[in-house]
N, C-alpha and C positions, 0 to 999 in steps of 0.2 A: 841797438840793431841794423841786420846789415841785407845789402839788398838783397832780393830772391832772385832766384837762377829763372830766366825766360820770365821775368816779370820787373816792371818799375816798382813796385812794393816793395818798402823793407820789411822784415819778417825777423822773429823772435818766438822758438816755441815756447807756449806757456805764458805768453808777458799777454797782460790785460788791463784794463780801465776800467774802473766802477763811477758813477758820478751817482750816487742816493739809491737806496733799495726800494723797491716796490712796493708802497706803501697802500695802506684801504685807510678811504677809498681812492681806488686808483685814479681816476678823473684828476686826482689832486698831486699825482707825482708827473715830476721829470726827473727820467732817470735815462742813463746811457749804461750798457755795458759793451765793451770791444775785448773779443777772445780770439787769439792766435795760438793755435795749437792744431793737432792732427787726429784725426779718426780712423778706425780700420775697418775693415771687411769684416773682422769678429764684432763689432758693435754696433752692427747693421741695424736700425731699429725692424722691429716685426711689425708696429702697427703705424699709419701717421698718425701727425697729433698738430695741435693747432695753441696759436698761445692770443696774449691776450693786448701785446703790443706789435711792433712793425721789425720786420728780421729783415739785416741782408747777408747774403752770405758772399764771401769772392773766393773762387776757387782757385788754390796755387797748385794742385798736384795736376797731371795731365789730362783726367778725365774722371768723371763718376757722373751718378745719374739724378734726377730731382724729380720726383710726382708731387705734382700740384695740383688738389682738388682731382685728384685720380687721371691727371693726364701725364703723360712721362716726358720727362725732358732731357737730351743726351748734354751734358755741360764739358767744356775744356778748361786748362789754366787761362786766369785771366777774366772768367765768365764771373757776371755780375745778376745775383739770383736776389727778387725783391719779394718779400710775403706780407703782404697787409694782414692785420690781424684777425684772427678766426678763421683764417684760411688753412685746411688741410693739407700737410705737406709731409716729405717722407723724403731722407736721401740715403742713397745706396752707392757707397765707396768698394772699387772694384777688389778684387783680389791683389795681393801683395802688400807692396810698403806701406804705411800709414799715409793717407793723404793729409797734406799741408792745406787750413783753410782758414779765412778770416770770417768770424761771425761776428754782427753788431745790433744787438737789441735796443729800441729805444722808445719812449712814448714821452710826447709832448703835449700836453692838453691842450685844446685850443683857447679856453680860457682864459691862460697864462701867459698867450702871445699878445705880442704888439699887432701883428697884421693875420690875422687867423686866415684870413681869406688869401690871400698871399700862399700860405703856410699848407691849405688846403689843395691850392692848386700845384706847387711842386709834389706834393704829396698824391697827386693824381697818378704817376706813375706808377704807382704798386697797382694800379688795377687796369694797368693794359693788358690786350688780349693775351700776349707772350710776356711775361714778366722775369724775361731772361735778357739782358744787356752783354752784348759783346762790340769792342770797338776797335778800330785800328790803334797801330804804335803811338802814333800824334795822338789821338783822344786819351788814349789810356795816361800818356803822360801826364798831360793835363788834368785828369783826373784821379789819379792815384798819389799824385804828389800833394794832392790837399791831405790826403790820408796819412802820409808822410809828415807832414807839416802838424799834423794835429798831433800824431805820438809824439813827435817833437816836444811840443809845449808840454806834454804831460812828464816829461824829463826835466823841463829846464826852469817851467814857471812855479816859484816855490809858494806863495799865496794860493792856499786850497780854492779860495771865494773867486780868484783873479784866472786861474787855472780852470775852473770848470766853466764860468762865463767863456775863455776865450775857446775851450775844445766844443763848446754848445755852438759858439760863431762859427767856427772853423766847419761844424760838421753841418750846418747850416747850407754852409757856403758850397762844402761837396753834394748837397740834395740839390740845389739849386744849379750848379755844372750838369750834375747826371740830367735834370729836368731841359736843360737847355739844348743837350745831346739827345735827345731823345730818337729825335728823325735824323740821327746817323746811325743807329743799331743796323747792326750786322747778322744778327740773329737772325736763323731762319727755324720754324720748324719743320722736323718732317715727319708727314703723317703717318708714313708707314714704318711700322713699329716692329720690333721684333718680338719673339714669343715671352721673351722675359719680360718686356714691357707692356706685354697683354696681361701677362699674370698677376701683374701687380695692377694695373687696372682692377681687374678681377676681386683683391684683395680691398681694393678700397670699396668697392660695389657691396661687398661681405660688411665693412666695416658700418656700411649708412645703410645697411637692408637687412640687416643679423636679425629682426624681429619678426622677419617674414616667411614662407614654408620654403627655405633655400635647399638646393639638392646638388650633385654632379650634374644628373641631366639638365635640372634647369639652367645652371651657368652656363654649360657647354652651348644649350640652344640660343641662350639669351644673346653668346661671345660669339656664336656661329664656330663652331671647333667642336672637333668630336670627343668625347667623353674620356675615350680612351686615352687620347693625348691631353687632354686638360689633366687629367687624374694623375699620370706619367709626369709631366712639364713641370704640375703645382708641386708636387711631392720636392720635385729637381731642386724650386727657385726658391722655396717658404722654409722647406723641410719640414712640412705637415701634411697632412692630405687634406682634400679638400673639407672634410667631416668634420677632420680635426680644426682645423680652422674657423671653422664656421662656430663651433661647441665652444673652443677658446673664446673666441669673440662675445661669444653670449655669456660665458661666464664672469669675463672681467667685467661687463656690464651690470652682473647680476650681483658682485661683489657691491660695487658701488652703491648700488639702490638700495643693498642689505644693511647698509651701515650710515648712509645718508639720505631714506627717507622712512618713510611707517609704513608702506605698503605691506600687506603678508605676502611671504613667502610663495603661497598660491598664485597671489596676482603677479609677483615679480616673475614665475614661472613661465605665466603664459604672456606677459609682457615683453619678455625679450625674446618668446620664438618657440618654448619648446611646447612640444604636443603634451605633453602629461606631466604631473608633478612627480611622478616615480623615475621619469625619466630625467627630468631638472635633477632630482636628489641624487642619482646614481652619476651622472655625469659630473656634476659639481664634485661629487667627492671622488671622481678619479683624477680631477684634477688639484684639489685641493686639500684632500687627503684628511677631509672632516664635511661632516651635511652642512648643510646652509643655515639651519638654526644652530648648530655648535659653532661654526664662522663668526655669525653674527654677537653670538653670546661673547667668546672670547674677547675679538677685536674691539665691543664695546666697553670690556670689563677692562681694558688695558689701553683705552682712551687712544686709541687708531685709525686712522680715517685711511678708507683707498679715495685717489684722485679718480676725478672721472676720467671715462676712456677716451684716448685722445688730446689730451689737454697735457701740456708742457709745465710745469712749476720749477723752473731753472731756479735754485736756491738765493745767489747771489745777485740777483736783480731785483 
């Protein structure tokens, strides 16, 4: 691994560390996943998602946006994003070259810890009002050298059991150091949002209120923006019209309910916000090229399942 330009961190694209797979029941899982990679504007997620584990993102590229619980945050290189379990979030990378970043996913059940209360105290930083941390160069050096030492351990310690233990200890030291530095955070949240950020706040609202009576006029009124301007900007930012986005969100939730519940199709139509079964059937066919009943039959016969909307299922953790 080599030092990254404009960062204390060492970086090697494609490098990863995986300690244990995520098991069932999850409360018995100790697992880590370190992912050194890049993401481009073309793979930006259309929908926010959540995890059952903790996540840390360290951006190495100049700028990106992170939307956490519907709130937009502008981030720059060396910023640290902390995401607690079950928090809706979404990253938007900017047009241009792919954005380099480091993702750390981890889960350490409290009943497997020697000092669970102390660990709880350290993890409280994931619930700070502003979950973005930005430090001066001196503190970056102190903090990021621990990550560099951790990756060095993955290369130099041959015994897997000893290596995993040492990585766990070094990562705990990283969390403790971050906890100690929490009052030195230089990040300031800017409440003046661009129209692009406002559109993503609206998409998050649609994601969490899709079963309600939503319309362009209703959203424009609720978010204090003209219907014409919202319609135009929404299409530019998301690639969808407001109606298409609402319908797509409802269909994704319908897919999950069709394959993972015993609800009648007519009940699903009502539950996800369609005013009539005929409208539901028509919209579903437009997005899926088959009726809801055919969809349920086909995927059940092929033993396939659709994940719950907004839930991440990273396979290698």
